[in-house]
MARDREN-410990 format. One line per field, with one value per residue (C-alpha): residue number from 1; x, y, z; residue in one letter. Coordinates in steps of 0.001 Angstrom, whole numbers, plus 500000, padded with zeros to 6 digits. Last residue first. Layout:
BEGIN
k	NUM|... .
c1	X|... .
c2	Y|... .
c3	Z|... .
r	A|... .
REM end
This chain:
BEGIN
k	83|82|81|80|79|78|77|76|75|74|73|72|71|70|69|68|67|66|65|64|63|62|61|60|59|58|57|56|55|54|53|52|51|50|49|48|47|46|45|44|43|42|41|40|39|38|37|36|35|34|33|32|31|30|29|28|27|26|25|24|23|22|21|20|19|18|17|16|15|14|13|12|11|10|9|8|7|6|5|4|3|2|1 .
c1	482976|486101|485632|484983|488222|490377|490554|491846|494693|497740|496027|495081|498530|500063|497542|498151|501945|501485|499178|501518|504394|502487|501628|505141|506425|503868|504531|508181|507963|505794|508359|511224|509575|509438|506017|504060|503128|500213|501993|499105|497216|499823|502793|500864|499178|502465|504206|501293|501431|505239|505523|502741|505012|507752|511089|512198|510877|514157|516221|513895|514132|517947|517874|519273|515819|514211|510882|507764|505225|501563|501681|505362|504960|506874|503570|501880|504970|505127|501426|502015|504746|502746|500014 .
c2	483950|482875|479148|479957|481792|478979|476897|479763|480608|479514|480425|483954|484503|483749|485749|488731|488420|488239|491352|493291|492514|493405|496770|497453|496636|498732|501786|501282|501016|504324|506121|504608|506057|509564|510953|512345|516036|518111|519409|519150|516153|514107|514749|514678|511454|509746|511131|509835|506331|506059|507404|504979|501987|503290|501754|504862|507100|506613|507868|510888|511599|511506|514286|514291|514221|517018|516011|517912|518414|517675|513952|512991|509625|509814|510544|507387|505250|506439|505517|502125|501421|502471|500007 .
c3	494826|496575|495712|492043|491800|493287|490122|487944|490638|488379|485107|486378|487752|484348|482537|484716|484401|480570|480373|482546|480283|477329|478664|479916|476424|474585|476931|476598|472753|472654|474921|472751|469566|470895|471382|468351|468574|469665|472732|475211|473906|472059|474051|477441|476599|475560|478805|480952|479397|479638|483209|484361|483620|486016|485197|483203|486043|488054|485045|484765|488538|488278|485810|482106|480438|482494|484340|483809|486705|487210|486241|486925|488645|491933|493969|492376|493176|496806|497082|495569|497942|501001|500068 .
r	X|X|X|X|X|X|X|X|X|X|X|X|X|X|X|X|X|X|X|X|X|X|X|X|X|X|X|X|X|X|X|X|X|X|X|X|X|X|X|X|X|X|X|X|X|X|X|X|X|X|X|X|X|X|X|X|X|X|X|X|X|X|X|X|X|X|X|X|X|X|X|X|X|X|X|X|X|X|X|X|X|X|X .
REM end
């Protein structure tokens, strides 16, 4: 719970991060960073995001899907018991 709260506040939603800063480097492992940066580039600045931002967003999305499918398959038999 505390880790997700820290992660949320570390995500640059209301502020910009300079590319050479330490915060920028830390946000490269943050999946929300890629999604918010893509939305900001398209909506606010009216330009296409950099290719590595799009690639990072796609890779984190695919990784999340694969982890979710793996967990679902492992716990599939227990779902009916919990409902």
